[in-house]
N, C-alpha and C positions, 0 to 999 in steps of 0.2 A: 177730732184729730187723734190718732193713735200714736204709739211709740215710734213707729216707722215714719209717719208723717212729721212728727216733731223733730226727729233726727235729721231728716232731709232739709227742713226749713232752717234749722240751725246751721247746717253746712253751707247752704246757698245764700241765705239772707240774714244770718245771725239773729234769727227770730226765736226768742225763748218764751215769749208771751204775746198777747195781742199788740200789734205795732201801734205806735203813736202816729197820728196823722192819717192821711189817705192811704187806702190799701185795697188790693183785689187779689184774692187767693184762688188759684185754679188747680184742680185735681182731676186727673184722668179725663181731660177734655172738657170739663165743665167748671164754671165758676161756683165756688162754694161759700164765699164770704166777701163782703165789700163794705167799705166805709169812705165817705167823702167829707170834705170840709167846706167852709164858706168860700175858700179861694180855689179849690181843686175839685173839678167834676170828673167822674168816671162814668162813661156812657157805653152801654152795650151796642155793638154794631148790629145793624139790621140785615146787611147783605152778605156777611161772612163772619166766621168766628173771630172774636176779638173785641177790643175796647178802644174808645177814644178817651184820652186823658187831656183835659183842658185846664191849664193853669192861668189864672187871671193875671193881668199886668201888675207889676209892683209887688207880687207875692214874695215874702222873705222868710227864710229859716223854716221852711216846711219840707216834709219828706213824703215820698210815694213808694210803697212797697208792692211789687207785682210778681211774686214768685209763682212758679209752676212746678208741680210734682206729679210724677207718674209712679204708681205702685202696682199696676196690673201689667202682665205680659201681653204682647200682641197689639198694643195701642200705637196708633199713628196720629199724633195730635199736631194740628197746624193752627197757629193763632196769628192774627194781624192786629198789632197795637200801634196806634198813632198818637204822638205826643205833640200838643200845641202849647208852646211855652210863650206866655205873653211878654211884652216889652218890659225890660228892667226887672224881671222876676229872678229869684235866686233859690233853686230847689235841689234836693238830693233825690235821685231815683235809684231804688235797689231792685234789681230783677234777678234772673237766674232760673235754672231748672235743675231739679234733682230727680234721678231715675232709680227706683228700686225694682230690679227685675230678677225674680226667682224662677222664672219659667223657661220654656224652650223656644219662645217666639221673640222676634225683635220688638223692642219698645223704642219709639222715636218721637222726638219733639222738634218741630221747626217753628221758630219764632221770627216773624217778620216785623221789625220795629222801624218806624219812620219818625224822625224828630224834625219839627219845624220850630226853630229857636228864634225868638223875636229880637229886636234891636236892644243891645245893652244887657241882654239876659245872660244868666250864668246857670249852667247845668252840670252837676256831677252825676255820672251814671255808672253804677257798679253792677256787673253781670258775672255771676259765678255758675259754672257747670260742674256737675258731680254725678257719678254713677256708683251703684253698689248692688249687691245681691249675688247669690251663689248659683243662679240659673245659667243655662247655656245660651239663652237668647241675648242678642246684641243690645247695647245701650247706645243710641245714636242721637246726636244733637247737631242740627244744621241751622245756625242763626244767620239771618240777613238783617243788616242794619244800614239805614239810609239817613244821613244827617244833612239838613239844610240850615245854614247859619246866616242870620241877617247881620247887619252892620254892628261892629263892636261887641259881638256876643262872644261868650267863652263856653266851650264844651270840653269837659274832662271825662274821659271814658276809661274805666278800669275793667278789663275783660280777662277773666281768670277761668282756666279749666283745671279743676282739681282732679284727683285720681278717679279712675273707673269708667271713663268714656271710651267706648270701643272705636267709634268713628265720628269724626266731625268735619264739616265743611263750613267755614266761616267766611262770609262775604260782607265787607264794610265799605261803603262809599260815602264821601262827604264833599259838600260844595260850600265854599266860604266867600262871603262878601267882604267889603272893605272893613279893615280893622278887626275882623273876626279871628279868633284863636282856637285851635283844636289841639288837645293833648290826648294821645292814646297810649295806654300802657297795657300790653298783652303779656300774660304769664301763663305758661302751658307746660304740662308734664304728660308724657306718654310712656307706657311700658307694655310688656307682653307683645301682642301682635297689633296693637292699636295704631290708628292712622289719623293724622290731623293735617288739614289743608286750610290755610288762611290767606285770603286776599284782602288787601286794603288799598283803596285808591282815593286820593285827595286832590280835588281841583281847587287851586288857590286863585280865585277869580278877581277878588277885590284888592284895591290898593292897600298895602300894609297888612294884608292877611298873613297868618303864620300857622305852622303846624309842627308838632313834635310827635313822632311815633317811636316808641321804644318796645321792643319785643325781647323777652327773656324766656328761654325754653330749655327743657331737659328731655332728652330722648334716651330711653333705657331698653335693654333686652332686644327684641326684634321689631320694635315700633318704628314708624316712619313719619316724618314731618316735612311738609312742603310749604314755603312761604313766598308770596308774590306781593311786594309793596311798591306802590307807584305814587310819587308826588309830582304834580304837574303845576308849574308856575305860569299863570297866564297874565300876570301883572307884576308890579313891584311887590315882592313877598319874600318870606323866609320859610324854609322847611328843613328839618333834620330828621332823618330816618336811621335808627340804630337797631340792628338785629344781632343778638348774642345767644349762642346755643351751646349747651354741654351735651356731648355725644358719648354714649357708653355702650359696652357690650357689642351687639351686632346691629345696632340701630342705624338708621339712615336719616340725614337731614339735608335739605336743599333750601337755600335762600337765594331768590332770584330778584334782584333789585331792578327798578326802572324809574329813573328820574328824568324829568323833561322840563326845559325852560322855553317858554314861548314868548318871553319878554327879556330884554337885556338887563332889566332891573330885578330879575328873579335870582335868589340865592338859595340853592338846594344842595344838601349834603347827604350822602348815604354811607353808612359804615356797617360792616357785617363781619362776624367772627364765629367760627365753629371749632370746638376743640374739646379735648379730654379734661377731666379734673386735674388740677395742678398737683403733681406728686409731692411738692414741698408742703402744700397745705395739708395733704393727707398725713404725711409723716409728723407734722407739728401737732395735729390733733391726736394722733395715736400715742405721742409721748405723754399725753394727759390721761392715758389709760383707756382710750376708746379702741375698739377693734376697727378693721377697715370699713365694714358696712356702716357702723355707727358714725364714723368720721365722714363718709360719703353723704349720709343723710343730713348731717349738720351743714355741710358745704352746699348741698342742693337747696335746703331750706333757706339759707342766707341768700343764695343766688336768686331765688324766686320771690323774695320779699319786695 
């Protein structure tokens, strides 16, 4: 790993040295390093690019790192990763993709992730996207995430797009059985002429299933963001969808909610807000000696935490 590789891994997975636990590192379309544990298998797929990650039942306090980095221009990398989480397991999964593009061709990564989460299992999934490089070629990331939760399972997903991604289309779907709980937190920033499109659909099928989706985004300069969030209650369930966006400069933001109850016992709430940075907050920070740009950065950083 050279300096560029190390910098990308720090940005997307907070990796400063060899990760503890199971991991699979992918660079420019190929696996470069892997480690498994007694409870976590990582198996190369035979029919298409990607891996199967199999977590044994009752596995506790273990982590899995599966970062992807692209450092060559003109790459179009597609990977299929399937996670099989055993009953009553409790694991942390750290994914994400970093692109360093200094050329004039598009570099793109499409990660298709499927989660099969067993009864009573708990998963925390962290996915960070980041782009850099002074080339004219685009940095494109199009993740697809499919989640199937068995009874009384918990899935917490933190999906973050850091700076530097020119275009992204994010599709997330989830299906929940009885007592299952899903928590999705999406944080995203766009600037320049960047475009971000995010779709999230949750089917609450089981009795007493629940979902919480929180999206916090910032759109700057001439960038554009479009969000479609859909919570469907098919049984006695609870869901709360909240979308908050800061819009600046000449940016455009659209939040298009869709909530549906197919049961009289479904309780679903959607909230959405788009607006500028509060002038009172700016003025207060500027009284502490900050200029307007510095004050904006402090507010944005706090908003996206």
